[in-house]
KENUTI-721888 format. One record per residue (C-alpha): residue number from 1; residue in one letter; x, y, z. Coordinates in Angstrom, 2 decimals, padded with zeros to 5 digits. Example, Ala and Ser with C-alpha at 12.3 -4.5 7.8 and 13.67 -1.06 7.14 Angstrom:
2
<site seq="1" type="a" px="012.30" py="-004.50" pz="007.80"/>
<site seq="2" type="s" px="013.67" py="-001.06" pz="007.14"/>
***
This chain:
202
<site seq="1" type="m" px="-030.20" py="033.06" pz="-015.81"/>
<site seq="2" type="k" px="-026.89" py="033.39" pz="-017.21"/>
<site seq="3" type="r" px="-024.87" py="029.84" pz="-015.87"/>
<site seq="4" type="f" px="-020.79" py="029.45" pz="-015.59"/>
<site seq="5" type="e" px="-018.82" py="026.13" pz="-014.96"/>
<site seq="6" type="d" px="-015.30" py="027.45" pz="-013.38"/>
<site seq="7" type="e" px="-012.60" py="025.80" pz="-014.74"/>
<site seq="8" type="g" px="-008.88" py="024.44" pz="-013.15"/>
<site seq="9" type="a" px="-007.54" py="025.84" pz="-009.72"/>
<site seq="10" type="y" px="-004.13" py="028.02" pz="-010.91"/>
<site seq="11" type="k" px="-005.28" py="027.51" pz="-015.15"/>
<site seq="12" type="y" px="-004.32" py="031.40" pz="-015.49"/>
<site seq="13" type="s" px="-000.26" py="031.08" pz="-013.18"/>
<site seq="14" type="f" px="002.11" py="032.61" pz="-014.71"/>
<site seq="15" type="y" px="004.22" py="029.42" pz="-014.75"/>
<site seq="16" type="a" px="001.28" py="027.34" pz="-015.49"/>
<site seq="17" type="v" px="-000.08" py="029.51" pz="-019.13"/>
<site seq="18" type="l" px="003.70" py="029.15" pz="-020.19"/>
<site seq="19" type="r" px="004.15" py="025.49" pz="-019.11"/>
<site seq="20" type="r" px="000.88" py="024.82" pz="-021.56"/>
<site seq="21" type="c" px="002.93" py="027.10" pz="-024.49"/>
<site seq="22" type="e" px="000.58" py="029.55" pz="-024.21"/>
<site seq="23" type="q" px="002.43" py="033.61" pz="-023.88"/>
<site seq="24" type="v" px="001.79" py="036.17" pz="-021.62"/>
<site seq="25" type="d" px="001.17" py="039.60" pz="-022.64"/>
<site seq="26" type="v" px="003.21" py="042.39" pz="-021.15"/>
<site seq="27" type="k" px="004.20" py="046.18" pz="-022.70"/>
<site seq="28" type="c" px="007.09" py="046.41" pz="-024.11"/>
<site seq="29" type="k" px="009.49" py="047.51" pz="-022.58"/>
<site seq="30" type="c" px="011.63" py="049.53" pz="-024.74"/>
<site seq="31" type="c" px="008.53" py="051.37" pz="-027.12"/>
<site seq="32" type="g" px="005.36" py="050.77" pz="-024.43"/>
<site seq="33" type="g" px="003.34" py="048.51" pz="-027.81"/>
<site seq="34" type="h" px="002.19" py="045.38" pz="-027.41"/>
<site seq="35" type="a" px="004.94" py="041.70" pz="-026.28"/>
<site seq="36" type="y" px="004.97" py="038.31" pz="-025.63"/>
<site seq="37" type="i" px="006.75" py="035.99" pz="-022.78"/>
<site seq="38" type="l" px="007.03" py="032.18" pz="-024.41"/>
<site seq="39" type="n" px="008.46" py="029.08" pz="-023.29"/>
<site seq="40" type="q" px="010.44" py="028.95" pz="-025.74"/>
<site seq="41" type="d" px="012.96" py="026.00" pz="-026.10"/>
<site seq="42" type="g" px="012.86" py="025.98" pz="-021.98"/>
<site seq="43" type="h" px="014.07" py="029.28" pz="-021.74"/>
<site seq="44" type="l" px="012.10" py="032.07" pz="-020.93"/>
<site seq="45" type="a" px="011.64" py="035.14" pz="-023.84"/>
<site seq="46" type="w" px="010.16" py="038.68" pz="-024.26"/>
<site seq="47" type="k" px="009.55" py="039.47" pz="-028.07"/>
<site seq="48" type="c" px="007.78" py="042.78" pz="-028.80"/>
<site seq="49" type="s" px="005.79" py="042.77" pz="-031.73"/>
<site seq="50" type="q" px="006.72" py="046.00" pz="-033.03"/>
<site seq="51" type="c" px="009.02" py="047.28" pz="-032.33"/>
<site seq="52" type="f" px="010.98" py="043.46" pz="-032.79"/>
<site seq="53" type="a" px="012.69" py="043.79" pz="-029.06"/>
<site seq="54" type="h" px="013.46" py="040.90" pz="-027.25"/>
<site seq="55" type="g" px="015.01" py="039.20" pz="-024.23"/>
<site seq="56" type="v" px="015.63" py="035.78" pz="-023.17"/>
<site seq="57" type="h" px="016.12" py="035.09" pz="-019.16"/>
<site seq="58" type="e" px="019.00" py="032.04" pz="-018.84"/>
<site seq="59" type="t" px="018.32" py="028.97" pz="-016.73"/>
<site seq="60" type="e" px="020.72" py="029.21" pz="-013.69"/>
<site seq="61" type="y" px="022.65" py="025.81" pz="-013.12"/>
<site seq="62" type="q" px="023.98" py="024.06" pz="-010.34"/>
<site seq="63" type="y" px="026.61" py="022.38" pz="-010.99"/>
<site seq="64" type="k" px="028.21" py="019.35" pz="-009.04"/>
<site seq="65" type="a" px="031.31" py="017.52" pz="-008.03"/>
<site seq="66" type="k" px="030.45" py="013.82" pz="-007.49"/>
<site seq="67" type="s" px="033.01" py="010.48" pz="-007.06"/>
<site seq="68" type="n" px="035.22" py="008.63" pz="-004.67"/>
<site seq="69" type="c" px="038.36" py="009.82" pz="-003.90"/>
<site seq="70" type="v" px="041.15" py="008.58" pz="-005.71"/>
<site seq="71" type="q" px="043.53" py="008.03" pz="-002.76"/>
<site seq="72" type="c" px="040.94" py="008.10" pz="000.57"/>
<site seq="73" type="e" px="038.82" py="006.42" pz="-001.86"/>
<site seq="74" type="r" px="035.44" py="008.01" pz="000.26"/>
<site seq="75" type="w" px="032.44" py="009.43" pz="-001.22"/>
<site seq="76" type="f" px="032.35" py="013.09" pz="-002.29"/>
<site seq="77" type="n" px="029.67" py="014.80" pz="-003.13"/>
<site seq="78" type="v" px="030.19" py="019.00" pz="-003.66"/>
<site seq="79" type="e" px="029.34" py="021.50" pz="-005.60"/>
<site seq="80" type="v" px="031.17" py="023.64" pz="-008.05"/>
<site seq="81" type="t" px="030.77" py="027.23" pz="-008.07"/>
<site seq="82" type="d" px="033.13" py="028.46" pz="-009.33"/>
<site seq="83" type="e" px="033.46" py="029.49" pz="-013.40"/>
<site seq="84" type="k" px="036.39" py="028.59" pz="-014.80"/>
<site seq="85" type="k" px="035.79" py="024.74" pz="-013.37"/>
<site seq="86" type="t" px="031.92" py="025.09" pz="-014.17"/>
<site seq="87" type="s" px="033.23" py="026.08" pz="-017.81"/>
<site seq="88" type="h" px="034.58" py="022.63" pz="-018.39"/>
<site seq="89" type="k" px="033.34" py="019.25" pz="-018.85"/>
<site seq="90" type="s" px="034.75" py="017.87" pz="-015.67"/>
<site seq="91" type="s" px="037.46" py="019.95" pz="-013.33"/>
<site seq="92" type="h" px="040.09" py="018.66" pz="-010.96"/>
<site seq="93" type="i" px="038.65" py="019.08" pz="-007.82"/>
<site seq="94" type="e" px="040.02" py="018.67" pz="-004.17"/>
<site seq="95" type="c" px="038.57" py="015.33" pz="-001.80"/>
<site seq="96" type="p" px="036.80" py="017.17" pz="000.90"/>
<site seq="97" type="h" px="038.43" py="014.30" pz="003.45"/>
<site seq="98" type="c" px="042.15" py="014.09" pz="002.57"/>
<site seq="99" type="g" px="042.68" py="017.32" pz="000.25"/>
<site seq="100" type="s" px="044.08" py="015.37" pz="-002.49"/>
<site seq="101" type="v" px="043.24" py="016.32" pz="-006.06"/>
<site seq="102" type="n" px="041.15" py="014.32" pz="-008.17"/>
<site seq="103" type="h" px="039.52" py="014.87" pz="-011.61"/>
<site seq="104" type="v" px="035.27" py="014.71" pz="-012.16"/>
<site seq="105" type="v" px="033.39" py="015.28" pz="-014.67"/>
<site seq="106" type="l" px="031.11" py="017.56" pz="-013.74"/>
<site seq="107" type="h" px="027.23" py="017.52" pz="-013.02"/>
<site seq="108" type="k" px="024.61" py="020.20" pz="-014.29"/>
<site seq="109" type="k" px="021.09" py="020.80" pz="-013.61"/>
<site seq="110" type="p" px="019.45" py="023.42" pz="-013.77"/>
<site seq="111" type="v" px="018.24" py="025.51" pz="-010.35"/>
<site seq="112" type="y" px="014.71" py="025.29" pz="-009.74"/>
<site seq="113" type="r" px="013.24" py="026.86" pz="-006.29"/>
<site seq="114" type="g" px="010.33" py="025.10" pz="-005.27"/>
<site seq="115" type="y" px="008.17" py="027.72" pz="-005.46"/>
<site seq="116" type="y" px="007.22" py="030.58" pz="-008.26"/>
<site seq="117" type="p" px="006.84" py="033.94" pz="-007.99"/>
<site seq="118" type="d" px="003.19" py="034.94" pz="-009.92"/>
<site seq="119" type="i" px="001.93" py="038.33" pz="-011.58"/>
<site seq="120" type="r" px="002.24" py="040.89" pz="-008.51"/>
<site seq="121" type="d" px="001.82" py="044.37" pz="-009.38"/>
<site seq="122" type="g" px="000.60" py="044.12" pz="-012.60"/>
<site seq="123" type="r" px="003.99" py="042.74" pz="-013.57"/>
<site seq="124" type="d" px="006.27" py="039.54" pz="-014.70"/>
<site seq="125" type="p" px="008.28" py="037.62" pz="-011.94"/>
<site seq="126" type="i" px="011.05" py="037.39" pz="-014.66"/>
<site seq="127" type="f" px="011.29" py="039.92" pz="-017.00"/>
<site seq="128" type="k" px="008.90" py="043.13" pz="-014.33"/>
<site seq="129" type="m" px="007.13" py="043.54" pz="-017.56"/>
<site seq="130" type="e" px="003.74" py="045.39" pz="-017.17"/>
<site seq="131" type="l" px="001.16" py="043.12" pz="-018.71"/>
<site seq="132" type="y" px="-000.47" py="044.18" pz="-021.91"/>
<site seq="133" type="f" px="-003.58" py="043.61" pz="-020.44"/>
<site seq="134" type="l" px="-004.67" py="045.87" pz="-017.25"/>
<site seq="135" type="d" px="-006.59" py="048.92" pz="-015.56"/>
<site seq="136" type="y" px="-007.76" py="050.30" pz="-011.86"/>
<site seq="137" type="i" px="-011.66" py="049.79" pz="-011.18"/>
<site seq="138" type="r" px="-012.19" py="052.58" pz="-008.10"/>
<site seq="139" type="g" px="-007.90" py="052.17" pz="-007.67"/>
<site seq="140" type="k" px="-008.14" py="048.67" pz="-007.76"/>
<site seq="141" type="m" px="-005.85" py="046.46" pz="-010.23"/>
<site seq="142" type="v" px="-007.84" py="044.43" pz="-012.71"/>
<site seq="143" type="w" px="-005.55" py="041.94" pz="-015.47"/>
<site seq="144" type="a" px="-005.22" py="039.32" pz="-017.24"/>
<site seq="145" type="v" px="-002.26" py="037.46" pz="-018.69"/>
<site seq="146" type="n" px="-003.61" py="036.87" pz="-021.95"/>
<site seq="147" type="r" px="-006.92" py="036.85" pz="-023.93"/>
<site seq="148" type="a" px="-008.54" py="033.72" pz="-022.59"/>
<site seq="149" type="h" px="-007.69" py="034.78" pz="-019.18"/>
<site seq="150" type="l" px="-009.05" py="037.90" pz="-019.99"/>
<site seq="151" type="n" px="-012.63" py="035.92" pz="-021.59"/>
<site seq="152" type="y" px="-012.22" py="033.95" pz="-018.52"/>
<site seq="153" type="l" px="-012.72" py="036.74" pz="-015.91"/>
<site seq="154" type="i" px="-015.93" py="038.24" pz="-018.46"/>
<site seq="155" type="s" px="-017.71" py="035.25" pz="-018.54"/>
<site seq="156" type="y" px="-016.87" py="034.44" pz="-014.50"/>
<site seq="157" type="i" px="-017.87" py="037.60" pz="-013.44"/>
<site seq="158" type="s" px="-020.69" py="038.27" pz="-015.72"/>
<site seq="159" type="a" px="-022.43" py="035.09" pz="-014.69"/>
<site seq="160" type="e" px="-025.59" py="034.61" pz="-013.09"/>
<site seq="161" type="l" px="-024.92" py="031.06" pz="-011.85"/>
<site seq="162" type="r" px="-021.28" py="029.80" pz="-010.87"/>
<site seq="163" type="v" px="-020.49" py="025.78" pz="-010.86"/>
<site seq="164" type="k" px="-017.73" py="024.04" pz="-010.54"/>
<site seq="165" type="p" px="-016.40" py="021.58" pz="-013.20"/>
<site seq="166" type="g" px="-017.80" py="017.93" pz="-012.91"/>
<site seq="167" type="i" px="-014.88" py="015.82" pz="-010.83"/>
<site seq="168" type="v" px="-015.00" py="019.40" pz="-008.17"/>
<site seq="169" type="p" px="-011.62" py="020.36" pz="-007.49"/>
<site seq="170" type="l" px="-010.16" py="021.20" pz="-004.10"/>
<site seq="171" type="k" px="-010.44" py="024.78" pz="-005.37"/>
<site seq="172" type="t" px="-010.66" py="026.37" pz="-008.75"/>
<site seq="173" type="a" px="-010.02" py="029.57" pz="-011.28"/>
<site seq="174" type="s" px="-011.29" py="031.62" pz="-009.72"/>
<site seq="175" type="h" px="-010.60" py="030.70" pz="-006.01"/>
<site seq="176" type="t" px="-007.79" py="033.55" pz="-006.90"/>
<site seq="177" type="i" px="-010.04" py="036.42" pz="-008.10"/>
<site seq="178" type="p" px="-010.01" py="039.31" pz="-005.70"/>
<site seq="179" type="a" px="-012.84" py="039.49" pz="-003.61"/>
<site seq="180" type="y" px="-013.15" py="043.21" pz="-005.02"/>
<site seq="181" type="i" px="-013.75" py="042.12" pz="-008.57"/>
<site seq="182" type="k" px="-015.85" py="039.28" pz="-007.14"/>
<site seq="183" type="n" px="-018.43" py="041.20" pz="-005.59"/>
<site seq="184" type="a" px="-021.91" py="041.84" pz="-007.10"/>
<site seq="185" type="k" px="-021.69" py="045.35" pz="-006.63"/>
<site seq="186" type="n" px="-018.93" py="045.49" pz="-009.03"/>
<site seq="187" type="r" px="-020.14" py="043.74" pz="-011.65"/>
<site seq="188" type="e" px="-020.87" py="045.98" pz="-014.34"/>
<site seq="189" type="l" px="-018.21" py="048.50" pz="-013.78"/>
<site seq="190" type="v" px="-015.76" py="045.35" pz="-013.90"/>
<site seq="191" type="v" px="-017.48" py="043.59" pz="-016.98"/>
<site seq="192" type="r" px="-016.83" py="047.03" pz="-018.75"/>
<site seq="193" type="t" px="-013.24" py="047.43" pz="-017.80"/>
<site seq="194" type="l" px="-012.43" py="044.01" pz="-018.85"/>
<site seq="195" type="t" px="-014.59" py="044.36" pz="-021.49"/>
<site seq="196" type="k" px="-013.05" py="047.89" pz="-023.03"/>
<site seq="197" type="l" px="-009.26" py="045.79" pz="-022.43"/>
<site seq="198" type="q" px="-010.86" py="043.39" pz="-024.93"/>
<site seq="199" type="h" px="-010.77" py="045.65" pz="-027.66"/>
<site seq="200" type="t" px="-007.01" py="046.77" pz="-027.15"/>
<site seq="201" type="t" px="-005.71" py="045.79" pz="-030.31"/>
<site seq="202" type="g" px="-002.57" py="043.31" pz="-029.93"/>
***
């Protein structure tokens, strides 16, 4: 009997893959060939391995002016959105309490939305590029973010006995696999489709 031990939850989510400095395989928006998304010095970037097109997702930043007013001595902490001001390390900011102008150092930090969307409709959530390992079974989408994910799916779907890891988490990597892919009656077709994707060059 073919036995398979599952892996940790969300291991193959878009951001989990990139946090591990692994790549997400996509189709180049210029030539349709193999491209990949990676975490490059804290910025998400994509590169095509065929036509060498590339792009970078610029990190959004929030700027705040924090200080005690020189006039009324009250503390203020205000967000600065004026690009003419945020292009400098410090700027003249009006006190929100008394209106006096203060010369204040700007504090810059990346904006984290708290929730990062995952793959949707077979496309990555940042550049909206179609995944490289993508196909359909009976009109429904089957995809993998990279070869490691593809291999995981083949092992999981083809296994006759599936077990959780030794230290049992509340959820495993298979938690996010759609029901139609897990369905036993679709097993042979799903494995055949995923195996065909394995032979895709890239």
